[in-house]
N, C-alpha and C positions, 0 to 999 in steps of 0.2 A: 207539638199540639195547636190549633186555631180555636179562638172563641167564636161561638157563633150563639146569636140571639134566636129564640125558637118562640112561634105562638103554637099552642096544641089543644086538645082536649084530653082530659084524664079519664078514667075508666067510669067514671061516673057522669060524665058527658059535662062536665065543667070546663070553661074555658080558662086556660093559664099561660102564662107566659113565664121566661127566664132565659138564664144563660147555661151554656154548657160545653166543655172543652172536648176536642176531639180532632183526628186527624183529617178528617172531611166530612161533608155534610151528609153522605150515606152512612158514615158511621155514627154520627150525631143520630141520626133518625133510629139506627137500629139500638144504640144505647138508651134512647127515650122508650122505644117500644117494650125493652126489656122491664122498664118501669111501669109498664101498661099507661104509657103517654103515647097519645097520636100526635105527631106533629102536622101540622097545616101548613108552616111556613117557616124556612131555615135559611138564615141568611148571616154573612160574617160580620162580626161587630165593627162599627164604623163604617158602615156600608153605605150611611147617608152621604158622609163627607167624601166618600169615594164616586158616589153617583154625581154630586156637584163637581168635583174634578173632572169627570168626563166631558162637562160641557167646556172645559178649556180645551185651546188649540193643541196638537199633540206634540207640537214643538216644546210646549212648558210641561208637559207631563214625562214622567218617569215610569216606566215598565217594571216591575220586579221580573231580573231575568239574570243569570249565572254569565259572566265576562267570558270572552272568547278562550282567552289563556288558559283561566280556570278550567272551562268545559273541556278544552284539549286535554289536560290532566285526568279530569275526571271520567274521560271516555277511555282512556290508557288504563286506569285503574279498573275501570268496569269490564276491558275486554279480558285482561288479566285473570281478576277472579271469575269471570265466567267460563273461561276457557279451562279453570281449574275446578268445573264443575259445581260451582255454588250456585244455589238459587237465586233467581233474579230479585226476589224481594229482600233476600237476605244480603245481597250486595247493594241494592239501594240503601237499606238500612244502615250498612257499616258506613257508605260514604257520607250518609247526612250525619252520623253520629260524629264524623271525624272532620265535618267542615267546620271552617273557622266563622263564615259568614252566615247570619242567621236568615239572609236571603236564600242562600243556597240549600240552607237545611230545609227550609219551608219547602222550596220546588222539589228538592229530591223526595220529602215526606210526602207531599203531593202525589208524585208521580207512583210511590211505593203504595201508596192507598189504593189507587185506580188500579194496579196491579192486582193487588190483594182481592180487590172486589171481582175480579175476572178479566180486565182488560189486558188486551196484549202491550206489550213494551213500548211498540211503535203507536199504539192507539193512545196510550197513556202519555206518551211524550207530545202528542198533537195537541193536548190540553193545556201545554205550556209552548205555545209558539214563539214567544218572545225570546225564549231560550233555546228551543228547539226548532230549527227551520225546516222547510219543506223536503229538503235535500237530506238532511239528519235522518229523519223519520221515515223517508224510502229508503236509505240504506238499511235502516234498521230492521224495516219491515221484510225487506229482501232476504237478510239474514236469518229472520225468524221462519220464513217460508222455505229456504232452503235447509233448515235445522242446522245452521252454522253460524248462530249469533256471534258467537266469541270470535271467531275469525272475521267475520264482518266488521264488527266492533274495532278491531284491531286496524282493519284498513282505515277505518273512519278515524281514527286516531292519526293514523299516518297522513290523512289526507288534511285534519285541522292543524296538526303541528308543523307541516308543509306549510299552510298559510299564513300560519302565526311567524314561520320564521321569515316568510318573505315581507309580511308586515314589518317586523322588527328590523330588518335589514334597512328598509324604506326610512322608518322614523329615526334610526340611530343616525342613518347618513344624512338627513336633513337637520340634526340638531345643531352643529356647527354651522352651516350657512345661516340657519336661523337665528341664532344669537349673535353673530357677526353682524346680519342685516340689522338688528333690533338695537345693539349698542351702536353700530354707525349712523343710523337713523336719529338716534337720542342726542348724539354729540352733535350731528349737524343742526338739528332744532335748536338745542341750547346755545350755538354760535348765533343762528340766527335771530333768535328773540332776545337774547341776554348780552351777547358780546358787541353785535354790529350796532345796534342802535346808541349804543354807549360812546363807541369811537365816532361815529358819525356826528354826534351832539357836540364833542369836542372841536372836530375839525368846523362844524356850521358857525361857531362863536367865532372863528378867525374872518367868517366871511369869503372862504375859497371856494370854488366851483368843483363840485364833484366829478372825478372820472366816469364815463359811461358805465363801466363794470361795475362800480360802486354803487352809482343809481340805481341800475337792474336790483343788485343784491339787498339794496334798501329799501325799493318796492315791495320786493318779496318779503323781507324782514317784516315791515309794516302790515302787508297783507297776513301774515301768520299770526301777529300781535293782537290785531284787531278782530279777524275772524278765523283763529285757529280752533277755538272751542266748536264753535258754528260748524266749521268743516269737519272737524272729528266726529260730530253728531250728523252730517249728511253721509259721510262715507259707513257709519254705523248702521244707518237706517238703509241705504241701497246695499248692505252686505246681508242684512237681514230679509228686506224684501227679495232679494234674489233667493235667499233659501225657500222662504215660503213659496214663491213663484216657482222653483223646481220641484216643488211637491204636485204641482199639476203635470198630468203626463203629456199634454201638447206642448208645453214650455220647455221639458224634458228632453222630449224627444227632439225639437228644434236645435238644441244647445247641443246635444251631444251628436247630432247630425254636422255641425259647425265645427266640433272637434275633432272629429273622424276625418274632417276635410283640410286639416290642418298637416303640413308636411312630416315633420318629426312626431309630433304628439299623436297624430291620427294612427302612425304605424305601431306606436308603442301601445296605446288603448286597444288596438286590434290584438296584439300577441298577449296582452295581460289577459283580456276575456277569453282570448282561444284558449290559454293556458288553464283557466280555472273550468272552463266547460269541459275540456280534455281531460283533466284530472277527476272530475267528478263524474263524468260519464265512464270513464275508465274503471272506476272504484265501484260503482254500481254494476256493471257489467260483469267484473271480477266476483261481485258477492252474489251473482245469480239473477238479477233484476233483467226481465226483459227488454230489449234493447229500445222499445217504443218507451215505456214507462221509465228506462235510465235518460233517453234523451229529455223528457217533459220535465222530471227532476232536476237534472244538470243544468237545464235552461234557467233555472233561478238563481244560479251563481252569477249570470250574466248582469253587470251593471250599466251597461250602454245599451239606451233603449233601442236604435235603429238596429243594432246586432241581436238583439232580444225578438224584435218583430221578426226579421230574417229567419231566424232559427226556429220561430213558430210557423213559417211556410215550410221549412225544410221538415218539420214534423209532421205537417199535414201530409206531404209527400211521401213519407216513410209509412204513415198509417194507410195511404192508398195503395202501398205496395210495391215503391221505389226503395231503392238501396241507401244504406245510410251515407256511403263515399258521394255517391251521384246526387243526393239531394244536399250534402255539406259543399259540395262543389258550385252548386248555384247560390250561395251564400256568399256573395262579393265582398262582405267586408271581414271575413275569416281569411288568415293566411292559407295559402294552396297547399301547404305541407300537409294540414289539417285533413282535407280531404284524401291527399296522395296516401297518408299512413292510414286512414280509414279503408281506404281499398284493400291496401295489404294486409291489415288485420282481417277484412271479411274474407279474403281469399285462402289466409292460413288458419283462419277459426281462432284469432288470438287478437281480438277486437279491442278488449280491456287492455292487453299488455301494449299494444300499440298506441293507445290514447295516452297511457303512462308515458312512453317515450316520448311522444311529441309535446306533453305538456312538462317533462324536464328539458327537451331542448328549448322550448319558449321561455321558459323561465329563466334558463342560463342566458339566453340572448338578453331579456331583461335585466339581468343582474349585470350583464356586462355593460350595456346601455347606460344604466342607472351610475355604475362607479362612474365610468367615462364624463358622464353630464356632471356629475357633481363633482368630480376632480377639475372641471372647467369651470364650474359656478362659484366656486370658491374665490379664484385669484378675479374673476370678472366683477365680484362684489366689492373686493378690496381695491381695485381699479376706479371702478365708477366712484366709490364714495371717496377715494384719495382725491380724486379729480374734483368732485364738488368741495371737499373741505379745501383744497389747492386754490379753487375760485374765490371762496370766502376769504382765504388768508390775504388773496392778492388784492381783493378788494378793500381790504384793511389797510395793508401797506402801501398801497398808492397814495392813499390821502396824507398817511404819515410822511412819507417822502416829500409831497409837495408841501407839507406842513413845514418840515426842515428846511427847503428850499427858501419859503417864504421868510423864516426866521432869520437865515443868513444874509437874505437880502434888506 
């Protein structure tokens, strides 16, 4: 339950204020009405603090939401229970009770309250956009319309579990190279800031001339010692500024266009986005959604702004009467296999199944490329950092060798 502050008028017409606990504002109004108290204003306690927080930039605010991994598990549980003929409100109540996080309990309780008050499940989920995106709600709505909510939720769970599996593969594959790069950078920085200046100071006391390579390393070391903190602040500011700038559609569009133009990275971005679109589109079509609505909802899974814009044009052509395959074929940023499989699906009446097949192929291609790239990345980091450390060691050893020769002379 949630606490609400209310302003009201009692049965004698006297103004009153107070606090009441309820699952939602509508239930709070009904509870007050049963006491013959007529609410004129109801708002969650602490709403003033929230209103002040709303003035902060979005990057500093945190929305209440269920994590993607937890949502995949909840969706699977929901599908299993609904397929077992459990009422939706009972399913939501059970999931809320067993949730470990208070945020999850609160969100599921609000959805349940809206369902009890007469909302369809998809509409109730739309009230929590931070957790349930437009694609999720569209799939649920299609299941409700077809009378097959359980089976559609099962497909939604498959879709989200597949997405989580892909994300987990990428994250686990990047952990070792990231740790290796961080440790190597720390070692090189320590050598440059702590070791090199002391060695050079000892050599300078003898009045010898430093080798060229040592002078270069010493210059870099002096720069890092004098301006290292400032350089770190500048890099942090640039990263922060880039993140803020990427929130602007025009900037994001130009950056994404540049990435698509890169030889290897561009192809990878096309494959990933095409796989997302095909997976979501196929799931919606199999769930009973009309093709046009399925394309509109699946478009929201695209992260690349130029591809998303091109898909909007393709959706317009479908709305005007063109076929799905012909419209997708005109989207140059998407792999040709997508339109080819869409054409085969339209001819055979198995468009959803064909979209799932092309998604499987593109995801397997992405997995293979990722494994190959990361298998090359690790030795490249080792070789690069080994070379840098070697240069630093050489810059230290050369003055020492000269120092020995001076002592012998």
